[in-house]
N, C-alpha and C positions, 0 to 999 in steps of 0.2 A: 645071800639068801632069797628066795623067790618070795614075791608078796604074796599075802594071804588074800583070801576071797573078799575080806573086808575092805583091806587096803587097795584093791583093784575098783571096788564099788565107789569108795570115797574119791578116787582120781577121777574116775569117769564123771561123778556128779560136778567135781571142781571144773572140770573142762567145759561141761555143759554151762555151768554158771558163768564162765568168761565169755563163752560165745554169745550168750544172751546179753550180758553186759556191753560187749562189744557193737552188737545189733543196735541196741538201744541207743548208745552214743552216736553212732553214725547216723541214725534216724532223726535225732534232735538236731545235728549240725546241718542236715539237708533241710529240714523244718525252717530253722532259722534264717538260713541263706534264702529261703523262698519269701518269707516275711519280709527280709530287708529289701529284697528287690521290690516288693510290691508296695511298701510304703515310701520307697525312695522318690523324691521330686523328678519328673522328666526333664531332661536336659535339651532346650531347643537350640536351634541355630540363631545366633545374633543377628539382628536387623541388620540391613546393609548401612553404612554410613554415607547418606547422600551427598553430604558436603564434599566427600572425598572422591566418590565415584561420578558425580554430576555436577559440574561447574554452574550449571544453569537449570532453573525448574523447566526450561522450555527444551522439548526432547530435540528440536533441530533448530539452528539459528534461521535457516532459510529452507523451509520446507520443500519449497520447489525445486531447489538446487540439490539438497542433500538425501531427501527422503525418496523423491520419486525416480523410478528407473524406467528406461524404455520410453516408448510413445505414448502421448494421451491419447485417451480415447477420443474417437470422433465426435462424439456427441457433447464434448465438453467445449470444443470450439465453437459447435452450433449453438451453445447456449448464449453466447453473446449477442445473439438476435435480440433477447430480451433486455440486455444491458445497454445496446447502444442505440436502439431504435433506427438504426440505419438498414435500408433495404438491400437486398443482395444485388440489386442493379443500382448502378450509380444514378441518382434521380438528377432531375433538372435543378441545377444549383440556384436559378433565380426563383423558383416556385415558393410563393409564400403559404403560410397557413391561412384559414378562414378567417382568424381573428389575430392578425400579428404572425410574426415569423415561427415556423416549426423548428425550433431550436433542437428537439429530440431527434431530428434527422442528421443533425451534425455531431451533436455531443450529448453523452448520457448524463443522467444525475448522478451516478456514480463517479464519472470522471471530474464532474464539477465538485463533488464533496471532497474527493481524495486530492484535487489539486489544491482546494483552500486549505486541508490539513497539511500539505507538503510545504506551503508557503507559510503556514503558521509556524513550523519547525524552524525554517529559514529566518523568520522576523525574529524569532526568540535569540538568536546566536548575533544578530546584526544590531538590533536596537538594545543595547545594555547600558552604556554609560555615555556621558557627554564625550569623551576623549575618544572613544571607540566610533562614536557616531560622526566625530569631525574627521577622523582619520580614513573615513570610507564608507561608515555605516549609512550616511546619508544617501549615498548613490545606490547602495544595495536597498535601501528602504525605499527610494523612489521606483525602483524596478519592481519590488513586491507589492507596494501599495497599488501602483498602476494596474498590476495584473488582478490583484484583489478586486480593485473598481471593475475591470472588464468581466471578471467571473460573476459579481454579485449583479451586473447589469442584465447578464443572460439570465440568472437565477430569478430575477424580479420578473421577467417576461417569459419565463419558462412554460412551455406548453403540457407538462406533465407535472407528476407529483416530484417534488425536490425539497431538499432539507433547506432551512433558512428562508423558504420563500417569502414569509411575512416580514421578516426584518430586512430582506435583500434591498430593497430602494434606499432606505436609511443609510445601509452598510456602504452601498456603491457610492453615494455622495460624500459620505464622510472619508473613506479612503481614497477617492478621486482627489478631494481637497488635500489630504496628507500627501500624495503623490507629486501634485505640482508644487506643493510648497516645499518639498525635499530636494528641489533644485538647489538649494542653498544650506549650507551648515550651521544655520543660527540656533540660538538656545530656543527661540520660538518654535522652529520647525522640529527640533528635538522633542521638546515637552508634547507636541501634537503626535509625534511619532510613537511616544510612549503611551499616551492616551489610546491610540489606535490599536497598539500592541495589547493593552488590557482588553479592548473591545473584542478583538480578534479570539483571544483566550476564552472571555466569555461565550462567545458564539459557538466555538468548537466544543467548549464543556458543556453546552446545552443551556446557556443563561441567555438573558434578553438582551435587547440593543435599545437603549432608551431614546436615542437621537429620532428625530423626524426627517423625512425626506426633503431635500432641498428644492425648491420652487426655481432656482435660476438654471440648473442644468437642462439643455435643450437638447443636446447632440452628442453622438460619440465622441467627437473631438474634445469635449468638455469633460467626459469620463475617463478618458485614458490616452496616455502619450503613445502616438503610433509607433515610434522608433523602439520604443520599451516592449510593446507587446510583439513587434517584429523580431526584437532580440530572442523572445522565449519562442516564437516559431523557428527560427534558425537553431537555436538549441534542441528543440524536439526533431528537427530533421537529421542534424549531423550527429548528435550525441546518442540519440535512441533509434530512429528509424532507419538510417543507413547502417548503423551498427546492427540493430536488430534482423537486418535483411542481409547481412553480409554473407551468411552461410544458411544452410538448412538447419544445422543444430541450434544456432543463435536463434532463428526463426521460431524454432518450437519452444525453446527455452524463455523467450522474451515476447510471447504471444500477447499475454495481457498488457505488458507496457506498451507494446506497438498499438494496441487499441486506444490506450489513454493518450499517448503522445499523438498519433493521427487524428483523434478526435479534436484535440486543441489545435491541431494544424488547420484542420477544416473550420473551426469556428473563427479563428483569428483571419483566415484568407476570406470569410464573408465579411466581417467588421472592417477590414482594411479598405473596402471599396465603398464604404458607406459615406453619405453626403457630408460635405465640409472637410474631410480628411484630404490630405495633400494627394492630388491627382485623381481624385475620385471620379473626376467628370472626364478623364483621359481614357478614351476607349481601348486603346492598347493596354494600358495598365491594369483596367478593370478586367479584360480578357486573362491577363495574366493571374489575376486573384482568382477567377473563375475556374481556369485550368488547375491552379493549385488546390482548391477545395475539391476539386472532382477527383484529382489524383489521391487526396487524402482518404477520400470515401472509397477509392478503389482498394487501397492498402487494408483498410477495416474490412472490406467485403473479401479480400484474400486471405486474411488471418481466419475470418469466420469459416471459410471452405477449406483451410488448411493448404491453401494454393500458392507455394513459395514463388514459383516462377512469376505470376501474376503480381505478387507483392514486390518482387524484385524490380519488376518492368516499371510499376507505378513510383517506387522510389526513384529510379533513373529518371522518370519525367518531371519528378519534383525537383531533383537536381538541376535539371536543365532549364526549368522555368525560373527557379531562383538566380541562376546564373545569367540567363538573359535580361531578367528584369533588373538585377543589379547593374548591369551594362548601361542601361538606359535611363534609370531612375535613382540611383544612389548618390 
């Protein structure tokens, strides 16, 4: 039977109501989803675990070796002029300053400070226990204390600003005594070495030096042992300067160390011909020392100018001078 008019009207109304209910339900679902998105906390990326990704807080273990690529700027090498105080032309090695010797012509304040710090670390590992001292530490201590006396003697007379200048004379005399006393491995020399180790730590850490300069030291032969500072000169030549000029690549990589070591050679070469050292009044020996000093200054000049060939030539001259001198005076 066909639906009546009333039945069709009710069916249509029912369909409209269903449609409205469906639309309303869909709208509420969308609105709830939007609210949930707005109220949900933002999820951020977790911070990196630095202990896993970086074994050290330092970006590079050796910034010069690992971080820098290519050639260094030319003005970097020229900046050594302020550091070394050495002129671009090799000066007259016998020329004195107006009031004493112009040490800054041979060795910079930076090299003096760096060498003292380097020796401090070496002393820390050598002067430890009586057993270690007796088994060879006393020989190492003798070398280190003699070099410290040499360095502080220069610092005491330095013609420019330099660290530890006020304490240098007292430090020179105390390290000189410790160096000469370290010829034997007695408990007395060990105890003195321990005291000088403490003094050195205080100086490097910015502390004071309570001792007073000695009135007994009159010359370089009472400050340092000539064979011991000559040993440091040979080390600078063979281990640093010769290796640093072996190739252009090494020359560029080791430019700063070349300056440091060549300055030490120049200063030692000057001191070794001072009065009362062995052969000091021998003209041939004195000329060897002067030539050694001049060629060390030439290495410095060559590094500043980035002149590898000149540095290589000067290094060869140093080798020849050392060889000739050893044949006649060793």
